[in-house]
KOLTI-326646 format. One line per 4 residues: number of its first residue (from 0); for each residue x, y, z of C-alpha. Coordinates in steps of 0.1 Angstrom, whole numbers. Example, Ala and Ser with C-alpha at 12.3 -4.5 7.8 and 13.67 -1.06 7.14 Angstrom:
0 = 123 -45 78  137 -11 71
This chain:
0 = 1073 932 -127  1058 898 -129  1069 892 -90  1055 921 -78
4 = 1023 912 -97  1026 876 -80  1031 891 -45  999 915 -50
8 = 976 891 -63  965 877 -26  960 913 -19  942 922 -47
12 = 921 885 -44  917 898 -5  900 931 -17  879 914 -45
16 = 864 890 -16  859 920 6  844 944 -23  817 915 -27
20 = 802 918 6  775 937 21  783 966 43  780 949 76
24 = 793 920 67  827 936 60  825 955 88  818 924 110
28 = 843 909 88  874 936 92  868 940 127  875 900 129
32 = 907 904 112  920 931 132  908 920 166  929 887 159
36 = 958 900 159  954 924 190  981 916 213  1005 893 192
40 = 1040 907 189  1047 901 152  1087 890 141  1110 918 137
44 = 1087 939 160  1104 958 189  1093 944 223  1098 954 257
48 = 1118 933 281  1096 923 318  1098 911 350  1082 914 385
52 = 1094 905 417  1078 902 451  1101 921 480  1077 920 512
56 = 1048 935 508  1058 953 474  1057 944 435  1083 959 409
60 = 1075 957 377  1111 964 356  1105 970 321  1132 979 296
64 = 1122 994 258  1147 993 235  1170 1016 222  1156 1044 196
68 = 1121 1035 208  1097 1041 237  1065 1038 252  1039 1058 266
72 = 1035 1064 306  1000 1085 296  977 1089 269  988 1122 256
76 = 970 1156 256  948 1148 233  940 1109 247  957 1094 215
80 = 983 1069 236  982 1035 244  1004 1038 282  1020 1011 303
84 = 987 996 318  984 966 342  957 944 344  949 929 375
88 = 914 913 370  922 876 363  947 875 400  913 893 414
92 = 890 863 399  908 835 413  909 857 449  947 863 448
96 = 937 897 457  908 911 469  913 947 446  942 962 426
100 = 972 974 446  982 1005 455  1011 1019 427  1035 1037 452
104 = 1058 1043 423  1062 1051 383  1090 1064 362  1090 1095 358
108 = 1096 1093 319  1104 1128 299  1076 1152 282  1082 1143 245
112 = 1071 1173 232  1061 1165 196  1033 1141 211  1023 1162 242
116 = 1026 1131 263  1052 1113 288  1072 1088 274  1092 1060 292
120 = 1132 1056 272  1152 1028 287  1145 1013 321  1114 1021 341
124 = 1100 1007 375  1066 1005 384  1062 992 423  1026 982 434
128 = 1016 978 476  994 956 490  995 930 521  985 904 493
132 = 1012 910 471  1033 875 489  1008 854 480  1015 864 443
136 = 1049 846 438  1040 820 406  1012 835 394  1014 865 363
140 = 1005 896 356  992 914 322  1007 944 311  1002 961 282
144 = 1024 981 261  1030 997 230  1063 1004 213  1071 1032 196
148 = 1104 1033 169  1119 1070 176  1140 1070 141  1108 1060 119
152 = 1083 1078 137  1059 1046 137  1043 1031 166  1036 990 165
156 = 1008 969 178  1002 970 212  1011 939 231  1001 922 262
160 = 1027 903 280  1020 878 306  1049 884 336  1055 859 358
164 = 1062 869 392  1087 858 408
C-alpha cells in the first residue's frame, strides 16, 4: 500500500497543481505537455524500420512493421486514423526539390474490418518518381507513422522519423 501511495504521489501532486490553475492556463499547460511528446519514440514502444534508396529517377521507401503490429495506410472510414505519410517540405525549402515527387506505387495492404481501414503488416515499399530524385542522396525525408498492436488492441504515439536517403 505504501509503495502504491509513494508511486502515485507525483501524479497526485500534478493533478493538484493543474487543478489550482485557471481554465485558460490549464488548457495551455496541457497542450504544452502533450505537444512536447509528439513524435518521440519511448522506450519499449515498437517502431517501424525504415530505409530509403535512390534508383535512377525513383525513390523507394521501405517500411517494416514489427510482428503482430500494423500501421495505417489510410485514415479509415471515419477519418480517425493516422496513415503513413511523407513530408517533403524541408527538401523543397532547401531547393533539392521543386515540388513533391509523384507516388507511383504503394503497398496494397489489407482491409481491417474492425477499423474499417487499410493497414500495413510486415513490409511495404512506397515508390516515388521525379527527375530531381538523384539529387536527394545523402538527404533525409520525414516519415510519419503510428504503430498499433494487434494483440493488445492499442495504438502507440505517432512518430516522425528522419530517414536518410541512400
